[in-house]
C-alpha positions as a printed NumPy array, in Angstrom:
array([[-46.221,  13.742, -77.744],
       [-44.822,  10.772, -79.671],
       [-41.774,   9.803, -78.118],
       [-40.409,   6.625, -77.952],
       [-37.654,   5.314, -75.7  ],
       [-35.738,   3.523, -78.493],
       [-34.978,   3.778, -81.834],
       [-32.107,   5.426, -83.421],
       [-33.009,   7.317, -86.551],
       [-32.435,  10.283, -88.417],
       [-30.75 ,  13.8  , -87.579],
       [-27.018,  14.738, -87.249],
       [-26.192,  13.008, -83.969],
       [-23.412,  10.505, -84.342],
       [-24.771,   8.03 , -82.451],
       [-23.372,   5.046, -84.194],
       [-19.963,   6.208, -85.052],
       [-17.946,   7.109, -82.054],
       [-17.044,   3.476, -81.089],
       [-15.307,   1.066, -83.556],
       [-16.288,  -2.496, -82.85 ],
       [-20.117,  -3.974, -83.202],
       [-22.085,  -5.207, -80.4  ],
       [-22.583,  -8.541, -82.525],
       [-18.821,  -9.536, -82.338],
       [-19.414, -10.626, -79.016],
       [-22.299, -12.702, -79.789],
       [-20.014, -14.351, -82.678],
       [-17.6  , -15.095, -79.926],
       [-19.99 , -17.186, -77.893],
       [-21.372, -18.896, -81.055],
       [-24.656, -16.852, -81.273],
       [-25.663, -16.653, -84.932],
       [-28.167, -14.522, -87.031],
       [-28.415, -11.53 , -89.208],
       [-28.698,  -8.633, -86.28 ],
       [-28.558,  -5.201, -86.959],
       [-25.021,  -3.974, -86.192],
       [-24.615,  -1.206, -83.608],
       [-21.188,   0.174, -83.387],
       [-20.779,   0.453, -79.751],
       [-17.63 ,  -0.673, -78.103],
       [-14.085,   0.077, -78.563],
       [-12.991,  -3.182, -77.019],
       [-15.805,  -5.737, -77.421],
       [-16.064,  -8.799, -75.174],
       [-14.736, -11.253, -77.824],
       [-11.553,  -9.016, -78.125],
       [-11.438,  -9.328, -74.312],
       [-11.815, -13.268, -74.483],
       [ -9.095, -13.517, -77.199],
       [ -6.744, -11.23 , -75.15 ],
       [ -7.281, -13.257, -72.036],
       [ -6.349, -16.618, -73.841],
       [ -3.4  , -14.97 , -75.511],
       [ -2.302, -13.863, -71.957],
       [ -2.959, -17.205, -70.45 ],
       [ -1.675, -19.348, -73.331],
       [  1.255, -17.333, -74.499],
       [  3.261, -17.596, -71.391],
       [  3.468, -21.442, -71.513],
       [  3.429, -23.618, -68.24 ],
       [  4.59 , -20.778, -66.102],
       [  1.685, -18.398, -66.633],
       [  4.129, -15.386, -66.522],
       [  1.429, -12.585, -66.515],
       [ -1.8  , -13.717, -65.322],
       [ -0.682, -15.745, -62.213],
       [  1.94 , -13.172, -61.095],
       [ -0.756, -10.54 , -61.143],
       [ -3.835, -12.508, -59.946],
       [ -2.912, -15.397, -57.86 ],
       [ -4.115, -13.853, -54.677],
       [ -7.635, -13.094, -55.836],
       [ -7.659, -16.403, -57.934],
       [ -7.371, -18.187, -54.608],
       [-10.179, -16.424, -53.198],
       [-12.334, -16.595, -56.287],
       [-12.219, -20.275, -57.707],
       [-13.092, -22.45 , -54.375],
       [-12.562, -25.524, -56.48 ],
       [ -9.795, -28.045, -56.747],
       [ -8.236, -28.31 , -60.464],
       [ -6.941, -31.247, -61.911],
       [ -3.834, -30.465, -63.668],
       [ -2.787, -32.108, -67.441],
       [  0.549, -33.478, -68.433],
       [  2.045, -29.878, -69.516],
       [  1.056, -28.368, -66.278],
       [ -2.172, -26.773, -67.688],
       [ -5.315, -27.205, -65.635],
       [ -7.987, -29.021, -67.951],
       [-10.793, -29.662, -65.718],
       [-12.536, -29.201, -62.136],
       [-13.925, -31.823, -59.729],
       [-16.46 , -29.367, -58.745],
       [-19.544, -29.382, -60.94 ],
       [-20.386, -26.129, -62.72 ],
       [-17.329, -24.358, -61.458],
       [-14.762, -23.076, -63.831],
       [-11.122, -24.466, -64.068],
       [ -8.472, -22.299, -62.636],
       [ -7.478, -21.462, -66.285],
       [-11.036, -20.223, -66.534],
       [-11.203, -18.192, -63.613],
       [ -7.756, -16.568, -64.679],
       [ -9.77 , -15.541, -67.751],
       [-12.572, -14.1  , -65.685],
       [-10.258, -12.171, -63.65 ],
       [ -8.473, -10.647, -66.763],
       [-11.858,  -9.976, -68.133],
       [-12.703,  -8.01 , -65.206],
       [ -9.674,  -6.024, -65.227],
       [-10.195,  -5.007, -68.769],
       [-13.68 ,  -4.019, -68.024],
       [-12.836,  -1.93 , -64.956],
       [ -9.989,   0.027, -66.972],
       [-10.956,   3.792, -67.152],
       [-12.154,   5.271, -70.377],
       [ -9.974,   7.755, -71.824],
       [-11.76 ,  10.481, -74.035],
       [ -9.637,  11.294, -77.278],
       [ -9.485,  14.827, -78.108],
       [-10.909,  13.912, -81.423],
       [-14.504,  13.021, -80.166],
       [-17.075,  15.128, -81.413],
       [-19.654,  17.253, -79.249],
       [-23.364,  17.089, -80.206],
       [-25.218,  20.346, -79.869],
       [-28.9  ,  20.746, -79.075],
       [-29.59 ,  17.315, -77.862],
       [-31.144,  15.97 , -74.623],
       [-32.131,  12.855, -73.159],
       [-34.857,  10.983, -71.266],
       [-33.869,   8.003, -69.227],
       [-36.132,   5.583, -67.043],
       [-35.101,   2.621, -65.031],
       [-37.748,  -0.276, -65.008],
       [-38.064,  -3.235, -62.623],
       [-40.516,  -6.252, -63.408],
       [-40.961,  -9.61 , -61.777],
       [-42.69 , -12.828, -62.651],
       [-42.164, -13.58 , -58.636],
       [-40.321, -16.605, -59.66 ],
       [-37.671, -18.153, -57.227],
       [-33.959, -17.192, -57.608],
       [-30.986, -18.967, -56.066],
       [-30.068, -18.076, -52.498],
       [-27.389, -15.339, -52.304],
       [-23.937, -16.716, -51.803],
       [-22.418, -16.228, -48.191],
       [-19.75 , -13.756, -49.43 ],
       [-22.614, -11.239, -50.474],
       [-25.067, -11.907, -47.52 ],
       [-25.123,  -9.372, -44.894],
       [-23.508,  -6.452, -47.027],
       [-26.781,  -4.728, -47.72 ],
       [-27.901,  -6.901, -50.141],
       [-31.59 ,  -8.375, -49.722],
       [-31.566, -10.309, -52.783],
       [-30.366, -10.586, -56.54 ],
       [-32.017,  -7.607, -57.745],
       [-29.997,  -5.361, -55.417],
       [-26.823,  -7.239, -56.695],
       [-27.858,  -6.215, -60.297],
       [-28.72 ,  -2.773, -59.545],
       [-25.242,  -2.152, -58.062],
       [-23.644,  -3.775, -61.078],
       [-25.871,  -1.511, -63.238],
       [-24.612,   1.65 , -61.228],
       [-21.015,   0.536, -61.672],
       [-21.542,   0.28 , -65.416],
       [-22.815,   3.79 , -65.913],
       [-20.033,   5.174, -63.356],
       [-17.413,   3.491, -65.529],
       [-19.018,   5.155, -68.598],
       [-19.427,   8.51 , -67.037],
       [-23.119,   8.414, -67.963],
       [-25.578,  10.663, -65.655],
       [-29.233,   8.978, -66.196],
       [-30.589,  11.836, -63.944],
       [-29.635,  14.924, -66.221],
       [-31.511,  16.231, -69.23 ],
       [-28.074,  16.826, -70.973],
       [-27.05 ,  14.519, -73.819],
       [-23.614,  13.67 , -74.041],
       [-22.707,  11.513, -76.715],
       [-19.348,  10.261, -75.814],
       [-20.505,   9.055, -72.44 ],
       [-23.491,   7.39 , -74.01 ],
       [-21.19 ,   5.483, -76.497],
       [-19.011,   4.585, -73.469],
       [-22.397,   3.197, -71.753],
       [-22.987,   1.125, -74.651],
       [-19.745,  -0.471, -74.619],
       [-19.785,  -1.125, -71.038],
       [-22.896,  -2.863, -71.013],
       [-22.115,  -4.82 , -74.172],
       [-18.662,  -6.136, -72.337],
       [-20.22 ,  -6.339, -68.646],
       [-18.585,  -9.658, -67.401],
       [-21.184, -10.275, -65.122],
       [-23.768, -11.121, -68.002],
       [-23.948, -14.737, -69.03 ],
       [-22.037, -14.395, -72.172],
       [-23.978, -17.297, -74.245],
       [-27.352, -15.753, -73.51 ],
       [-26.038, -12.23 , -74.413],
       [-28.076, -10.782, -77.615],
       [-28.319,  -7.292, -79.386],
       [-30.789,  -6.834, -82.164],
       [-32.332,  -3.87 , -83.803],
       [-35.695,  -2.948, -85.58 ],
       [-36.487,   0.003, -87.892],
       [-40.08 ,   1.323, -87.824],
       [-41.995,   4.308, -88.964],
       [-42.931,   6.771, -86.362],
       [-46.17 ,   8.881, -87.43 ],
       [-47.518,  12.048, -86.197],
       [-50.494,  10.432, -84.779],
       [-49.692,   6.76 , -84.67 ],
       [-46.872,   5.172, -82.58 ],
       [-48.356,   1.745, -82.816],
       [-45.314,   0.494, -85.357],
       [-42.668,   1.571, -82.947],
       [-44.503,   0.001, -79.671],
       [-44.759,  -3.129, -81.836],
       [-41.337,  -3.353, -82.675],
       [-40.239,  -2.792, -78.936],
       [-42.678,  -5.542, -77.829],
       [-41.02 ,  -7.829, -80.423],
       [-37.452,  -7.045, -79.105],
       [-38.137,  -7.553, -75.583],
       [-40.513, -10.754, -76.156],
       [-37.617, -13.173, -75.168],
       [-39.081, -14.997, -72.368],
       [-40.265, -12.254, -70.021],
       [-43.922, -11.925, -68.84 ],
       [-46.378,  -9.858, -70.707],
       [-46.617,  -7.847, -67.504],
       [-42.932,  -6.996, -67.507],
       [-43.183,  -6.297, -71.308],
       [-45.787,  -3.872, -70.244],
       [-43.667,  -2.275, -67.74 ],
       [-41.171,  -1.56 , -70.287],
       [-43.656,   0.286, -72.404],
       [-45.03 ,   2.229, -69.429],
       [-41.519,   3.415, -68.947],
       [-41.172,   4.263, -72.53 ],
       [-44.412,   6.558, -72.045],
       [-42.508,   7.987, -69.125],
       [-39.445,   9.034, -71.306],
       [-41.87 ,  10.572, -73.738],
       [-43.502,  12.734, -71.082],
       [-40.128,  13.902, -69.887],
       [-39.111,  14.966, -73.295],
       [-42.121,  16.694, -74.024],
       [-41.297,  19.697, -71.675],
       [-37.416,  19.778, -71.632],
       [-35.132,  21.742, -74.078],
       [-34.93 ,  25.039, -75.737],
       [-35.444,  26.258, -79.347],
       [-37.559,  24.819, -82.153],
       [-35.843,  21.657, -82.969],
       [-34.157,  19.076, -81.141],
       [-32.924,  15.445, -81.325],
       [-33.583,  13.63 , -78.26 ],
       [-32.185,  10.28 , -76.716],
       [-34.656,   7.876, -75.437],
       [-33.203,   5.264, -73.063],
       [-34.659,   2.386, -71.294],
       [-32.806,   0.26 , -68.596],
       [-34.659,  -2.586, -67.217],
       [-34.243,  -5.513, -64.689],
       [-36.377,  -7.972, -65.316],
       [-36.819, -11.314, -63.032],
       [-38.326, -14.127, -65.252],
       [-38.349, -17.859, -64.849],
       [-35.55 , -17.892, -62.355],
       [-33.42 , -15.54 , -64.149],
       [-32.75 , -11.818, -64.086],
       [-32.477, -10.092, -67.478],
       [-31.124,  -6.557, -67.94 ],
       [-32.25 ,  -4.7  , -70.723],
       [-30.825,  -1.819, -72.687],
       [-33.222,  -0.206, -75.12 ],
       [-32.716,   3.021, -76.839],
       [-33.308,   5.212, -79.889],
       [-32.919,   8.893, -81.24 ],
       [-35.829,  10.826, -82.327],
       [-36.703,  14.364, -83.865],
       [-39.08 ,  16.493, -82.091],
       [-40.608,  19.884, -82.765],
       [-41.518,  22.49 , -80.288],
       [-44.851,  24.011, -80.647],
       [-46.254,  26.608, -78.075],
       [-44.025,  25.247, -75.444],
       [-44.425,  21.625, -76.184],
       [-42.395,  19.189, -77.969],
       [-43.856,  16.631, -80.024],
       [-43.103,  14.553, -83.34 ],
       [-44.17 ,  16.732, -86.031],
       [-42.923,  14.787, -89.044],
       [-42.869,  11.028, -90.156],
       [-39.406,   9.504, -89.442],
       [-37.986,   6.125, -89.546],
       [-37.091,   5.222, -85.92 ],
       [-34.412,   2.519, -85.346],
       [-35.136,   0.706, -82.105],
       [-32.157,  -1.034, -80.688],
       [-32.157,  -3.644, -77.772],
       [-29.515,  -5.411, -75.843],
       [-29.794,  -7.814, -73.14 ],
       [-27.7  ,  -9.974, -70.765],
       [-28.556, -12.605, -68.138],
       [-27.044, -12.315, -64.931],
       [-24.555, -14.992, -64.218],
       [-24.967, -16.07 , -60.764],
       [-21.977, -18.006, -60.289],
       [-19.645, -15.557, -61.65 ],
       [-20.966, -13.067, -59.135],
       [-20.348, -15.488, -56.338],
       [-16.71 , -16.042, -57.347],
       [-16.011, -12.51 , -57.611],
       [-18.05 , -11.075, -54.596],
       [-15.085,  -9.111, -53.561],
       [-15.225,  -6.946, -56.636],
       [-19.076,  -6.461, -56.299],
       [-18.422,  -5.66 , -52.502],
       [-16.204,  -2.789, -53.747],
       [-18.588,  -1.022, -55.567],
       [-20.947,   1.611, -54.313],
       [-23.945,  -0.276, -52.991],
       [-27.1  ,   0.847, -54.903],
       [-30.174,  -1.063, -53.934],
       [-33.084,  -1.789, -56.157],
       [-35.322,   0.984, -54.858],
       [-32.427,   3.622, -55.195],
       [-31.614,   2.483, -58.647],
       [-35.237,   2.558, -59.75 ],
       [-35.313,   6.445, -59.232],
       [-32.137,   7.44 , -60.954],
       [-33.325,   7.854, -64.346],
       [-34.458,  11.564, -64.872],
       [-37.953,  10.374, -66.177],
       [-38.418,   7.953, -63.183],
       [-40.915,  10.434, -61.747],
       [-42.634,  11.451, -64.852],
       [-46.348,   9.97 , -65.389],
       [-46.769,   8.184, -68.417],
       [-47.386,  10.026, -71.538],
       [-51.229,  10.054, -72.728],
       [-50.988,  11.105, -76.425],
       [-53.743,   9.268, -78.403],
       [-50.943,   8.195, -80.756],
       [-50.218,   5.361, -78.174]])
């Protein structure tokens, strides 16, 4: 059963139409260039947030009317630096290496506030019928060392950084209203999930990247799609972690082979991965849509189709997490072991179709 956890192609699903701003705009705001496949995923892209933060902090002048009045108490808890103040009263630099200035921390607080804003579902959103989904959560590591947990996060149920990341992932899907454990496909919540992932302030914005590939999915040959996926995730992670992602895709394929009713369906294949590599933690978001046919009670690919494989990834910003540990501690703690079983395909065996 040739299902791949990614690729967005074909059918009547309005997967790219609900949100209005492209993932790529976030990249441009951080100076990341390139001709990437545009994914319309967020109604408030990260660069919009940054520009809004700049407007808030700068437009008020030396008195900082809006941000400081609202955030001063949290700022004092978060910054842990002694700022240097310029002649106009603006904070211009810090005497602590690798720490943001007071102005920078105000931006971070604004960005967090914007990210935490609840999503409003407009009445104009369109329902998508006869759709289902398969979701898998994958963890991989090259056993490289990570920085020690900051004191503010130690002793609160976090044994290491992957537990922090899985908690942030859980908050992301919670804000979007996306449920990875059910078979039902809800298009608005998936669009919101993409948007919340793309604007997640805990990712290192400089390394955030989104690309897509188009590949032909054939009835008995899925090699082209697998090659596209490996190409997209080959960004410095180990070969073993890449294979773990492919195995997760096969689990999604197995899930989609026996869910749903009728004779034709369109299915979301989605893969969320936490990968430790070379002292960094990558969060991968891969997805795609495919058309499946029911034959004698088993769903499989019965016609050639072009699959668009979309991949986004962010790298955890350790310093940001330490500065805003109070926010992380306010979330529901979801350790790596629990997160690794939240997808509806996590308990499925890998699909063994000869097409792989």
